[in-house]
C-alpha positions as a Markdown table, in Angstrom:
| # | Residue | x | y | z |
|---|---|---|---|---|
| 1 | Met | 103.9 | 43.2 | 309.2 |
| 2 | Lys | 102.4 | 39.6 | 309.8 |
| 3 | Ile | 101.3 | 38.2 | 306.7 |
| 4 | Tyr | 99.2 | 35.1 | 306.9 |
| 5 | Ile | 98.2 | 32.9 | 304.0 |
| 6 | Val | 94.8 | 31.2 | 304.1 |
| 7 | Glu | 95.2 | 27.5 | 304.1 |
| 8 | Glu | 94.2 | 25.8 | 300.3 |
| 9 | Ser | 94.7 | 29.5 | 298.7 |
| 10 | Gly | 95.3 | 29.3 | 295.1 |
| 11 | Phe | 95.0 | 26.6 | 292.5 |
| 12 | Cys | 92.7 | 23.7 | 293.4 |
| 13 | Phe | 93.2 | 20.0 | 291.9 |
| 14 | Gly | 90.7 | 20.8 | 289.3 |
| 15 | Val | 92.4 | 24.0 | 287.8 |
| 16 | Lys | 95.7 | 22.2 | 288.0 |
| 17 | Arg | 94.4 | 19.2 | 286.4 |
| 18 | Ala | 92.9 | 21.5 | 283.2 |
| 19 | Leu | 96.0 | 23.5 | 283.2 |
| 20 | Asn | 98.5 | 20.2 | 283.1 |
| 21 | Ile | 96.2 | 19.2 | 280.2 |
| 22 | Ile | 96.7 | 22.1 | 278.4 |
| 23 | Tyr | 100.4 | 22.7 | 278.8 |
| 24 | Gly | 101.0 | 19.1 | 277.9 |
| 25 | Leu | 99.3 | 19.7 | 274.5 |
| 26 | Asn | 101.0 | 22.7 | 274.2 |
| 27 | Glu | 104.3 | 21.1 | 274.3 |
| 28 | Lys | 103.4 | 18.6 | 271.9 |
| 29 | Lys | 102.7 | 21.7 | 269.5 |
| 30 | Gln | 99.1 | 20.7 | 269.5 |
| 31 | Gly | 96.7 | 23.6 | 268.1 |
| 32 | Ile | 94.2 | 24.1 | 271.0 |
| 33 | Gln | 90.7 | 25.2 | 271.5 |
| 34 | Ile | 89.3 | 25.9 | 275.0 |
| 35 | Tyr | 85.2 | 25.7 | 274.9 |
| 36 | Gly | 84.5 | 28.8 | 277.0 |
| 37 | Gln | 87.0 | 30.1 | 279.6 |
| 38 | Leu | 89.0 | 27.4 | 281.1 |
| 39 | Ile | 88.7 | 29.0 | 284.5 |
| 40 | His | 87.9 | 32.5 | 285.9 |
| 41 | Asn | 91.1 | 34.2 | 285.8 |
| 42 | Ser | 92.5 | 36.9 | 283.9 |
| 43 | Thr | 96.1 | 36.4 | 284.5 |
| 44 | Thr | 95.8 | 32.8 | 283.6 |
| 45 | Leu | 93.7 | 33.6 | 280.5 |
| 46 | Asp | 95.9 | 35.9 | 279.4 |
| 47 | Arg | 99.1 | 33.7 | 279.6 |
| 48 | Leu | 97.2 | 31.1 | 277.6 |
| 49 | Lys | 96.2 | 33.6 | 275.0 |
| 50 | Ala | 100.1 | 34.4 | 275.0 |
| 51 | Lys | 100.5 | 31.0 | 273.5 |
| 52 | Gly | 98.4 | 31.1 | 271.1 |
| 53 | Ile | 95.8 | 29.1 | 273.1 |
| 54 | Asp | 92.4 | 30.5 | 272.5 |
| 55 | Ala | 88.7 | 30.4 | 273.6 |
| 56 | Ile | 85.8 | 29.8 | 271.5 |
| 57 | His | 82.1 | 30.2 | 272.9 |
| 58 | Ser | 79.8 | 28.3 | 270.4 |
| 59 | Leu | 80.8 | 24.9 | 268.9 |
| 60 | Asp | 79.8 | 26.4 | 265.6 |
| 61 | Gln | 83.1 | 28.2 | 265.7 |
| 62 | Leu | 85.4 | 24.8 | 265.8 |
| 63 | Asp | 88.6 | 24.7 | 263.9 |
| 64 | Pro | 88.8 | 21.0 | 262.9 |
| 65 | Arg | 92.4 | 21.5 | 262.7 |
| 66 | Lys | 92.8 | 22.0 | 266.6 |
| 67 | Lys | 92.0 | 20.2 | 269.8 |
| 68 | Leu | 89.1 | 21.0 | 271.6 |
| 69 | Val | 89.5 | 21.1 | 275.5 |
| 70 | Ile | 86.3 | 21.5 | 277.8 |
| 71 | Arg | 86.5 | 24.1 | 280.4 |
| 72 | Thr | 87.0 | 23.3 | 284.2 |
| 73 | His | 83.2 | 24.3 | 284.7 |
| 74 | Gly | 81.7 | 21.6 | 282.1 |
| 75 | Ile | 79.0 | 22.0 | 279.5 |
| 76 | Arg | 75.6 | 21.1 | 279.1 |
| 77 | Met | 74.5 | 17.6 | 278.4 |
| 78 | Asp | 73.2 | 18.3 | 274.6 |
| 79 | Glu | 76.6 | 20.0 | 273.9 |
| 80 | Glu | 78.3 | 16.8 | 274.8 |
| 81 | Glu | 76.0 | 14.6 | 273.1 |
| 82 | Arg | 76.5 | 16.5 | 270.0 |
| 83 | Leu | 80.5 | 16.3 | 270.2 |
| 84 | Lys | 80.0 | 12.7 | 270.3 |
| 85 | Lys | 77.4 | 12.2 | 267.6 |
| 86 | Glu | 79.8 | 14.4 | 265.3 |
| 87 | Asn | 82.7 | 12.5 | 266.1 |
| 88 | Ile | 84.7 | 15.5 | 267.4 |
| 89 | Asp | 87.7 | 14.8 | 269.1 |
| 90 | Tyr | 88.1 | 16.6 | 272.3 |
| 91 | Ile | 89.6 | 16.4 | 276.0 |
| 92 | Asp | 87.4 | 16.8 | 279.1 |
| 93 | Ala | 88.9 | 19.1 | 281.4 |
| 94 | Thr | 85.9 | 19.5 | 283.4 |
| 95 | Cys | 86.9 | 19.3 | 287.2 |
| 96 | Pro | 86.0 | 15.8 | 288.3 |
| 97 | Leu | 84.1 | 17.2 | 291.4 |
| 98 | Val | 82.0 | 19.0 | 288.7 |
| 99 | Lys | 81.7 | 15.7 | 286.9 |
| 100 | Lys | 80.5 | 14.0 | 290.0 |
| 101 | Leu | 77.5 | 16.7 | 290.3 |
| 102 | His | 76.5 | 15.8 | 286.9 |
| 103 | Gln | 76.6 | 11.9 | 287.7 |
| 104 | Ile | 74.3 | 12.4 | 290.8 |
| 105 | Ile | 72.2 | 14.9 | 288.9 |
| 106 | Glu | 71.6 | 12.4 | 285.9 |
| 107 | Lys | 71.1 | 9.5 | 288.3 |
| 108 | Leu | 68.3 | 11.4 | 290.6 |
| 109 | His | 66.8 | 12.3 | 287.0 |
| 110 | Lys | 66.2 | 8.8 | 286.2 |
| 111 | Lys | 64.7 | 7.8 | 289.6 |
| 112 | Gly | 62.2 | 10.9 | 288.7 |
| 113 | Ala | 63.3 | 12.9 | 291.5 |
| 114 | Gln | 62.5 | 16.5 | 292.3 |
| 115 | Ile | 65.8 | 18.6 | 292.5 |
| 116 | Val | 67.0 | 21.6 | 293.9 |
| 117 | Ile | 70.4 | 23.0 | 293.4 |
| 118 | Ile | 71.7 | 25.6 | 295.6 |
| 119 | Gly | 74.0 | 27.9 | 293.6 |
| 120 | Asp | 74.4 | 30.8 | 291.0 |
| 121 | Lys | 71.8 | 30.0 | 288.3 |
| 122 | Asn | 74.0 | 32.3 | 285.8 |
| 123 | His | 77.3 | 30.6 | 286.6 |
| 124 | Pro | 78.4 | 27.9 | 283.9 |
| 125 | Glu | 79.0 | 25.0 | 286.2 |
| 126 | Ile | 75.0 | 25.6 | 287.0 |
| 127 | Leu | 74.1 | 25.8 | 283.4 |
| 128 | Ala | 75.9 | 22.9 | 282.4 |
| 129 | Ala | 74.8 | 20.7 | 285.8 |
| 130 | Lys | 70.8 | 21.6 | 285.1 |
| 131 | Ser | 71.0 | 20.0 | 281.9 |
| 132 | Tyr | 71.5 | 16.8 | 283.2 |
| 133 | Ala | 67.6 | 16.7 | 284.6 |
| 134 | Asp | 64.3 | 18.2 | 283.6 |
| 135 | Asn | 62.8 | 18.5 | 286.9 |
| 136 | Val | 65.7 | 21.1 | 288.5 |
| 137 | Thr | 65.0 | 24.3 | 290.6 |
| 138 | Val | 67.9 | 26.2 | 291.2 |
| 139 | Ile | 68.0 | 28.7 | 294.2 |
| 140 | Asp | 70.4 | 30.9 | 295.8 |
| 141 | Ser | 68.6 | 32.7 | 298.6 |
| 142 | Glu | 66.5 | 32.1 | 301.7 |
| 143 | Ala | 63.7 | 34.1 | 300.2 |
| 144 | Glu | 64.0 | 31.7 | 297.2 |
| 145 | Ala | 63.9 | 28.7 | 299.4 |
| 146 | Ala | 60.8 | 29.8 | 300.9 |
| 147 | Ala | 58.8 | 30.2 | 297.8 |
| 148 | Ile | 59.7 | 26.5 | 297.0 |
| 149 | Glu | 56.4 | 24.5 | 297.5 |
| 150 | Lys | 55.9 | 21.8 | 299.9 |
| 151 | Thr | 56.3 | 18.1 | 298.3 |
| 152 | Asp | 56.9 | 14.4 | 299.5 |
| 153 | His | 60.5 | 14.3 | 298.7 |
| 154 | Leu | 63.4 | 16.7 | 297.6 |
| 155 | Asp | 66.8 | 16.1 | 296.7 |
| 156 | Val | 69.3 | 19.0 | 297.4 |
| 157 | Leu | 72.6 | 19.6 | 295.7 |
| 158 | Ala | 75.2 | 22.4 | 295.8 |
| 159 | Gln | 77.3 | 24.4 | 293.5 |
| 160 | Thr | 80.9 | 22.8 | 294.0 |
| 161 | Thr | 82.2 | 26.2 | 295.6 |
| 162 | Leu | 79.3 | 27.3 | 297.6 |
| 163 | Asp | 79.9 | 28.9 | 301.0 |
| 164 | Ser | 79.3 | 25.8 | 303.4 |
| 165 | Asp | 77.4 | 28.0 | 305.9 |
| 166 | His | 75.0 | 29.3 | 303.2 |
| 167 | Phe | 74.1 | 25.9 | 302.1 |
| 168 | Glu | 73.3 | 24.7 | 305.6 |
| 169 | Arg | 70.9 | 27.8 | 306.2 |
| 170 | Ile | 69.0 | 27.0 | 303.1 |
| 171 | Val | 68.9 | 23.4 | 303.3 |
| 172 | Ser | 67.3 | 23.9 | 307.0 |
| 173 | Leu | 64.5 | 26.0 | 305.5 |
| 174 | Leu | 64.3 | 23.4 | 302.6 |
| 175 | Ala | 63.6 | 20.9 | 305.5 |
| 176 | Ala | 60.2 | 22.3 | 306.4 |
| 177 | Lys | 59.3 | 22.0 | 302.5 |
| 178 | Ala | 59.6 | 18.0 | 302.0 |
| 179 | Gly | 58.2 | 15.1 | 304.0 |
| 180 | Lys | 61.8 | 13.5 | 303.0 |
| 181 | Leu | 64.9 | 15.5 | 302.2 |
| 182 | Glu | 67.9 | 14.0 | 300.7 |
| 183 | Ile | 71.2 | 15.8 | 301.1 |
| 184 | His | 74.0 | 15.8 | 298.5 |
| 185 | Asn | 76.8 | 18.0 | 299.7 |
| 186 | Thr | 78.9 | 18.6 | 296.8 |
| 187 | Ile | 80.7 | 21.4 | 298.0 |
| 188 | Cys | 84.4 | 20.7 | 296.8 |
| 189 | Asn | 86.4 | 19.6 | 300.1 |
| 190 | Ala | 89.3 | 22.1 | 299.1 |
| 191 | Ala | 86.7 | 25.1 | 299.2 |
| 192 | Lys | 85.3 | 24.1 | 302.6 |
| 193 | Val | 88.8 | 24.0 | 304.0 |
| 194 | Arg | 89.5 | 27.6 | 302.2 |
| 195 | Gln | 86.4 | 29.1 | 303.4 |
| 196 | Ala | 86.7 | 27.7 | 307.0 |
| 197 | Ala | 90.2 | 29.2 | 307.3 |
| 198 | Val | 89.0 | 32.7 | 306.2 |
| 199 | Lys | 85.9 | 32.6 | 308.9 |
| 200 | Lys | 88.8 | 31.7 | 311.4 |
| 201 | Leu | 91.7 | 34.1 | 310.1 |
| 202 | Ala | 89.6 | 37.2 | 309.1 |
| 203 | Pro | 88.7 | 38.5 | 312.4 |
| 204 | Arg | 92.0 | 38.0 | 313.8 |
| 205 | Val | 94.1 | 40.2 | 311.5 |
| 206 | Asp | 93.7 | 44.1 | 310.7 |
| 207 | Phe | 93.0 | 43.8 | 306.8 |
| 208 | Val | 92.1 | 40.9 | 304.6 |
| 209 | Val | 93.2 | 40.7 | 300.7 |
| 210 | Val | 91.3 | 38.6 | 298.8 |
| 211 | Leu | 93.1 | 37.7 | 295.7 |
| 212 | Gly | 91.5 | 36.4 | 292.2 |
| 213 | Gly | 89.0 | 37.0 | 289.3 |
| 214 | Lys | 86.2 | 39.3 | 289.8 |
| 215 | Asn | 83.8 | 36.7 | 287.8 |
| 216 | Ser | 85.3 | 33.8 | 290.1 |
| 217 | Ser | 82.6 | 32.5 | 292.0 |
| 218 | Asn | 84.6 | 30.8 | 294.8 |
| 219 | Thr | 86.5 | 34.1 | 295.2 |
| 220 | Arg | 83.6 | 36.0 | 295.4 |
| 221 | Lys | 82.3 | 33.5 | 298.4 |
| 222 | Leu | 85.8 | 34.1 | 300.1 |
| 223 | Tyr | 85.2 | 38.2 | 299.7 |
| 224 | Asp | 81.8 | 37.9 | 301.1 |
| 225 | Ile | 82.9 | 35.4 | 304.0 |
| 226 | Ala | 86.1 | 37.7 | 304.8 |
| 227 | Leu | 84.0 | 40.8 | 304.5 |
| 228 | Asn | 81.4 | 39.5 | 307.1 |
| 229 | Arg | 84.1 | 39.1 | 309.8 |
| 230 | Asn | 86.4 | 42.1 | 308.8 |
| 231 | Lys | 85.4 | 45.4 | 307.3 |
| 232 | Asn | 88.9 | 45.9 | 306.0 |
| 233 | Thr | 88.8 | 43.5 | 303.3 |
| 234 | Phe | 89.8 | 44.1 | 299.8 |
| 235 | Tyr | 88.9 | 42.2 | 296.7 |
| 236 | Ile | 92.1 | 42.5 | 294.3 |
| 237 | Glu | 92.2 | 41.1 | 291.0 |
| 238 | Lys | 95.7 | 41.0 | 290.2 |
| 239 | Ser | 98.6 | 41.4 | 292.9 |
| 240 | Ser | 99.7 | 44.7 | 291.1 |
| 241 | His | 96.6 | 46.6 | 292.5 |
| 242 | Leu | 98.1 | 46.4 | 295.8 |
| 243 | Asn | 100.4 | 49.2 | 294.6 |
| 244 | Asp | 97.8 | 51.6 | 294.2 |
| 245 | Pro | 98.5 | 54.8 | 296.5 |
| 246 | Ala | 95.0 | 54.7 | 297.7 |
| 247 | Phe | 95.2 | 51.1 | 299.4 |
| 248 | Ile | 98.8 | 51.8 | 300.7 |
| 249 | Ala | 97.3 | 54.9 | 302.4 |
| 250 | Gly | 94.4 | 52.8 | 303.9 |
| 251 | Ile | 96.7 | 50.3 | 305.4 |
| 252 | Lys | 99.4 | 52.4 | 306.6 |
| 253 | Asn | 98.3 | 51.7 | 310.4 |
| 254 | Phe | 97.8 | 48.1 | 310.1 |
| 255 | Arg | 99.9 | 45.6 | 311.6 |
| 256 | Ser | 98.5 | 42.2 | 310.2 |
| 257 | Ala | 97.2 | 40.8 | 307.2 |
| 258 | Ala | 95.6 | 37.9 | 305.7 |
| 259 | Ile | 95.8 | 36.7 | 302.0 |
| 260 | Ala | 93.0 | 34.6 | 300.5 |
| 261 | Ala | 93.2 | 33.2 | 296.8 |
| 262 | Gly | 90.5 | 31.9 | 294.9 |
| 263 | Ala | 90.8 | 28.4 | 293.2 |
| 264 | Ser | 91.9 | 29.9 | 290.0 |
| 265 | Thr | 94.6 | 32.3 | 291.2 |
| 266 | Pro | 98.2 | 31.4 | 290.2 |
| 267 | Pro | 100.5 | 30.6 | 292.9 |
| 268 | Glu | 103.0 | 33.4 | 291.7 |
| 269 | Glu | 100.4 | 35.9 | 292.1 |
| 270 | Ile | 99.9 | 34.8 | 295.7 |
| 271 | Glu | 103.9 | 35.2 | 296.3 |
| 272 | Glu | 103.9 | 38.6 | 294.6 |
| 273 | Ala | 101.1 | 39.9 | 296.6 |
| 274 | Thr | 103.2 | 38.6 | 299.9 |
| 275 | Asn | 106.2 | 40.5 | 298.5 |
| 276 | Ile | 104.4 | 43.5 | 297.7 |
| 277 | Leu | 102.9 | 43.8 | 301.0 |
| 278 | Arg | 106.2 | 43.4 | 302.7 |
| 279 | Asn | 108.0 | 46.0 | 300.7 |
| 280 | Ile | 104.8 | 48.5 | 301.1 |
| 281 | Asn | 105.4 | 47.7 | 305.3 |
| 282 | Leu | 109.1 | 48.2 | 304.9 |
| 283 | Ser | 108.4 | 51.7 | 302.8 |
| 284 | Ile | 106.0 | 52.7 | 306.0 |
| 285 | Glu | 108.3 | 51.8 | 308.5 |
| 286 | Lys | 111.1 | 53.6 | 307.1 |
| 287 | Glu | 108.6 | 56.9 | 306.4 |
| 288 | Thr | 108.0 | 56.4 | 310.3 |
| 289 | Asn | 111.6 | 56.2 | 311.3 |
| 290 | Asn | 112.5 | 59.2 | 308.9 |
| 291 | Gly | 109.9 | 61.0 | 310.7 |
| 292 | Lys | 110.9 | 60.4 | 314.1 |
| 293 | Arg | 114.4 | 61.3 | 313.3 |
| 294 | Lys | 113.5 | 64.6 | 312.0 |
| 295 | Arg | 111.3 | 65.4 | 315.3 |
| 296 | Asn | 114.2 | 64.2 | 317.5 |
| 297 | Ser | 116.8 | 66.6 | 315.7 |
| 298 | Lys | 114.4 | 69.5 | 316.4 |
| 299 | His | 115.1 | 68.7 | 319.9 |
């Protein structure tokens, strides 16, 4: 079986940066609290928990003996202002590209701009981003774009992990809604590269494995993109799930695979998934060869 790894799969720059901060503090024996889930990957979060690194979901849960680390998705502007006002010592592990999104929104707000963000309104990144301006509308579908009222001027931004094709489709609809449309393509370049690679590779292989957290926005986008181009696409949260007998039976006659992994998927999970698929293939080949020998012996 030929196995291809999608370009840019695994930890992105923002996740690597955040984990380096966490592990650096841990090596110094610094007690750590993370505000919210650092990233959306259960394997990594379990490893952090095993090191005694816990997460809080409200600033009222702060332990003054521990260093507070802000998750990669960022926090609301009012929460950050509270941290500064109360002189709470913290390290901001928000992805720099998400921070850039905040800065653009804040700048547009000061200009009195009417802002549209394309993304998941319930995702922590968007919940944080939209707090930087009053006049913000969050949409994530063509129907929602069609419902936007006509106006003189619109500024449009994207969730950093958004599917670039989806962004362009909605932007084309918004163009008819504004006399002037200013587009701020804030999609992460690593996400663009990963998505483009999936679009190219998915139709060329027998099946695709998308590896990552089920609550990971960028991994979900990869799954949707792959599934749209290859019906034999499997969304796997952990590499060990590939050992499921039903999955093994389903890929028995396949000869090529692609593995795509979200930005919060550890590299060792990708390596383990690759090894499991190779072992499955060896087992299938062995079973096939044994079957041929038995048939030949009868003749």
